[in-house]
N, C-alpha and C positions, 0 to 999 in steps of 0.2 A: 629500609626502616619505614615503619608507618608514617603517614602524614595526614594532616586534615585538622579541622578545628572542633574542639569539644567545649561543652558548657557545663560548669559544676555549679548546682544550686544547692546550698547548704549554709545553715546559720552558724555552724561550728567553724570559727576562722582558721583555727589550728588544723583541723581535718581537711579542710578545703585547700590550704596551702600545701599540706603533704601530698594529697591527692594530685594536685597540680604539678608538683616537683617530680613525682614519679612518671606521670604521663608526659611532661615535656621532655624527660629523659629518653622516652620511647619515640619522640619525634613529632609529637602532637602540639599544636598551639592550643592554649587553654584559656577561656573567658571564665570569670568567677562572678557569682551573684550571691548575696546573703539571704535573699527571701524570694518569694513567687513573684512579686510585682516586678523587681528589678531583673529577675531572670527572664520573665516574658518580654521585657522591653529588649534586653540583649538579644534575645532569640529572634524577635522580629527584625532587628536591625542587621543580623547576620544569618538570616534564614537560608540563603543560598550557599553558605560556607559551612554551617554547622553539621557535622556528621552524627553527633551523638550528645545527648543530655544525660548527665549524671544527676539525679534529683533526689534529695532527702525527702523521706515520707513526712516527717514532722517539721514543718516550717512555720516561722512566726505568724504568717498571714495566710496559710493554706495547708490543706492536707495533699501530699504528693500524689496519692492515688486519684484523688478527685481532680487534681491539677492536669493529670495526663491527657484528657481529650483537648485541653486548651494548649498544651505543648505541641500536640500533634497537628492541631489546626494551625498554629503559628509556623511550623516547618514540617510539612507533611512528609518530607524525604528523610528527616532525621529519625534516629532510633532513640529510645529512652530506656535507661536503666535506673530502677529505684533502689535507694539505699535506705536501710532502716536498722535502728538499734534493737528492735524487738520485733522480729518477723513473726507473722501468723499465716497459717495456711489460707484462711479466707481472703486476707489482704492480697496474699501472693496470687491467688486464683483471679481475684477481681482485676488486679494489675494487668495480668497476662491477656485477660478477656478485653480490656480496654486498649491493648496494643503495646504493652511494654515489652521490650526485647528480653529483659531478665529482672530478677528481684533479689537483692543480695543483702545479707545480714551484715551490719558493720562488726568489726573485730574478728570476722570470720571469712572475709573476703581478700585477704592479702595475697593468697596463691591464685586466686580466681581472676582478680580484677583486670589484670593486663590481658589475659586470654579473652575475657568476656568483652573488654572494650575493643580489642582488635577484630573480634568476630562481628560485633554490632557495627563497627565503622566500615568493615569491608561490605556488609550487607547494604549499608547506606550509600557507599561508593558506587555499587552495582546498580542501585536503584537510580541514582544520579545519571549513570551512563546510559541507562535504559530510557529515561525521561528525555535525555539529549538526543539520542538516536530517534525516538519517536517524534520530537520536535523538528529534527531535520527532515525526516520522511513526510511529516505533515506539511511542511513548508514546500517540499518538492512536488507535492500533488495538490496544490491549491490552484484556484482559478488564477490568482496573481502570477503563478509560476509558469502558467501557459505562454508559449512563445508564439507571437504573431501580432500583426498590426491591422489586419483587414476588417472591414465593416461586418463581413459575414461571420467572423470568428467572434467579434464583440457582440453582435445580435444573439448568437447561440449561448454565449457565456452569460448574457443577462437573463435569458430564459432559465438556465441551470441554477444561477444564483437565487432566483425566486422561489423554486421548487425545493432547493437544497434543505432548508431548515424544517421542512415538513416531513411526514412519514409516507407520504404518497408514493406509489409504485411509478417508477420511470422507465420508459422504453426508448433506448437510444438506437436511432436507425442512421445507417451510413454505409459506405463502401468499407471493405477489408482495408486496414491500415490507416484509417482516417483519424484515430485517436479516441475511439469510444471509450476504452478502458480508462484512459486518462480523466475523461469526463466523469466516469463512474467513481474514480477515487477522489477527484475534486468534490463531487456531491457528497461523498462520505465525510470528508475533512471539514466541509461547511455545515455539517449537521450536528445535532446534539448527541449522536452516536460515535462521534470521532474517537473517543477514548476506548471504544470497543472494537471488535475485529472486523476487518474488511476481508471477506473471503471470496475469491474470483475462481469462477469454474468455467473452463471452456468445454461447452457441451459436445463439440466435435472431437475433442482430444481422447475421449474415453471410448472403448468398445461398448457398443449398446447394452451388452448383456452385464457390463460392470457398472454402468453409469448410476443405475437406480440404487444399488447398494452403496456406492460412494456418496451419494447425495443424502440418502435418508438413513443409512446405517442398517444393522441388522442385529438379531438376538442370536445368542449361541444355539446351533443346531438348525438354523433356518434352512440351510442347505449343506451339501457335502463340503466339508472344508471350513465351515463356520465353527471354529472351536471356541471362540470367545465372543461375548458381545462387542460390537463395534459401534462407535459414535460416528455419525454421519456429518457431512459438511454443513448441513442445516444447523445441527447443534453447535458446531464450532463457530458459527456466524451469530449465535443466540446474543441478543442485545446490540448487534452491530448491523453491518450492511452484507447482503448476499448479492454478488454480481454474477449473472448468468450470461456469459458470452455466447453467441451462436445459439441462441435459444431456439431458433427454427430446426435445429437437429434433434430436438427431443422427441422420443417415441410417444405416440398418442396416450399410451397407458401412464407414462410418467407425467405427461402434461395434465392428465386428470388429478394425480396426487398434488402437483403444484397448485392446481385450482383450489383445492382444500386448504393448502398453506395460506394462499393469498385471502381466502374467504374467513378462515377460522383460527389461523396461525397454529395449526395442528397438522400432524401426519402420523402415519403408523409405519413402523420399521418392518422390515422383512421378518417374518417369523414372530411378530409380536401380536398380541390380542388387545392392546389398550393404546390409545393415542399418546403421542409426545407432544407437548406444547412448547412453542419458541416464540420469541419476540424479535422479529427481524424486519428490516427494510429491504425490499427487493428492487434492484436495478437490473434490467434486462438489456441485451444488445443483439442486433441482427443486421446482416447485409442482405437479407431477403425482403421481399414485399410481403409481410405477414398478413396483411389485410387480403391480398390476393390468394396467399396460401390457405387462409381460412375459408375463403369463398370455394376453393378448389378442393376442400376436404383434407389437406394435408396438415393443417394446424387447427386446434379446437377454437371456434369462434368465441365461446365463453371465456377461455383463457385470453384470448387475444384482447378482448374488450377489457378484462380485468389488468392486463399488463399495460395497455395504452391509456391509462388514466391521464398521464402526462408524457406526451411523445416529443422527442427533440431530434431534429434532423441535424446530424453531424455533417458538415459539407465536405466534399472531397477537396484535395488540394488544387486541383485544376480550377475550382471556382474561387479560390482565394490566393491569387498570385502574388499579392502583396506580402504573403507570409513566407514565401520561398527563401527570400534573402535572409531575414532574421533566423529562420530555422537552419539554413545552411551554415550560417556563421556559427550558430550555437553547436551544431554537430561537429563541425570542423575543429572548434576549440575543444570539445569533449575528446575527441579521437586523438588529436594532437597531445593532450595530456596524457592519455592512457598509453601513447606510443613514446612519451618523453621526447617529442619532436616539436620545434618551434615552426608553426606555420602561420604567417602573419596575414590572415584573411585570404580573399578570392580575387582573381583579376576580373575586370569588367566584362571580358568575353566569357569567362566561366559563369558569372551571374546571369548574363544575357541567355546563355544556353540553358541554364537551370530553369529560368523563368518561362522559356518558350516551350519546354518540354511538358507532355500532357499529364505526366506522373499517374498512370493507370494503378500503381501500387500505393499512391498517396504518400503519407508521411513516412511510412515504414520504408518505402522504396527510396525516398530521399536519404534517409538515415543510412541504408545499405550503401547507396552511391558515395556518400561522403566518407564512410568508413573505408571502402576500397581505394578511393583518391588519396586519403590521408596516408594510407600504407605505401602507395606508389610514389607520392610527390616528394621530392627533396626537401630537406629542412632548410629554413631561413628564407624561403621564397613564397610569395602568395601562390595559391593553389591555381595552377594553369589549366586551361581547358583540355590540354592533351592528356590529363589523367582521368578525364571522365569516360565512361564506357563508349563504345562505338556508336550505339544508337543516338548519342547526342550530336555527334559530328555529322549524322545522316540528316538532321533537321533542316540544314540549309541547303541541300542538293537533292535533286530527284533520286529515287532508288534506281539502281542499275538492274537491267534485265538482259537476258540472253546469255550468249556464250562467255562474256567477260564478267558476268556477276560473281561476286566473291561469297565465301561462306559467311564473312562478317555482315555483308549487306542483308543477306537472307535471314541471319540471326536478328538483326535490327528489325526487319519487316515482320518476322514471327512475334518478336516481342511486343511490337506495337498492336499487331493484330489480336493477339491474346489479351493484352491490356484493354483494347477496345471492346472486346466481347465481355470481359469481366465487368466493365462499366455498364454496358448495355443490359446485362442480365443480373445487375445487382450482386455481383460476386457469387452467384449460384454456380458452384464449381461442377456439380455433375451435369448442369445444362451446357456449361462451357465446353466440358469435354465432348459431350454429345454433338454440339455444333462443329467442333474441331475434327471430329471422327477419331479421336484417341482415348485411351483408357484413363480413368481417373487417377491412377498411380503416376502415369506419364505427365498428365497435367500438374500434379503436385510437384514433381521433379523440375518441369520448366518453370513453374512459378517461383520455385526457390532460385533456379539458375538465373532468372532474369530480375530477381529482386522484386517480384510482384505479389509475394505470399501475403 
């Protein structure tokens, strides 16, 4: 049975009572008002509850059609259905343009009323649910929601808070897994664009021959297989924020197109002859030294200088040891809830090992380690050090070499060596693979295996 609160605004007391009785039998709670003044007062008092307003067009102190914008302003998520004794097409058209859900003629709506009310109320319920989800997501990705107590994190947060309300382009630099996307989302949530889309694109996740069409879209017939027009991700981000992760992976010809986007907020789709305009705020991220890449010809200098209007260095986890304990507790609680397992904290030995580890894979590696440990650990006990990966237990003793060396100690050595190279080379995977003398595919597999990706 439908539930929710409705408001009836009508100066005919008998009709108002009749409508209220019918709708109460359908499971609704009904508020009543005899005029616009009292109706607006009730609506403001119950704005979070009212799903639908049934409003007469001819009221003693207002015209219902003219009252519509004030009703919508008082309760933006509520729907409005107008009732009139003498319906006219112009009034109906005007009402719908102003945001009315429907326009019903009295004496004619007995068969339609409940159906229309149910449809309007369901639409309002859906809007409430969407707003609540948006609110929760927004809270999840704010600066306040970031977990950590270190001075390094607070310093970077302060910089990000200062630039967030502006439309300035931001370049986030830092190693893989340090939380650059979280900062990008927090920048978006703290900006005037937070009600619009946040579109995240990992430039290394697309094949190079597909990335351009995914970003900019294309016109029908632009290439074999382009059977219809396609909207690109830049258009999806219109009015909001476009986050380009791993921007150093962009091909030089695509970089040139992005330079035009930054300079003119325009781009040309594949197969099109005229530019498309957008209004976006761009946030980019990289684990490379883009300035050096620009000097060595692997990245356009003009694009680098446009991107680096406001650069923020996101520190690696090894530089903010004070954040390891609160992050570890948070991840343990998160995975314990997902596993429906009670895990009351971590032992002192576990915390000590976590804080001594160099974290080459940063926060992402810490999250992976806690997920694994939460799966292995028995319920009802604090998380013991025994459930951490083997490389943690090697921290307090020298690595064994020679005939008695085990596969586990070799794995630990390899993980630490790869992590060290990732840090030294700013996460440049092709360079790391070259130094190790292995293929790039093998490196990706090892990064995933050791939680360093």
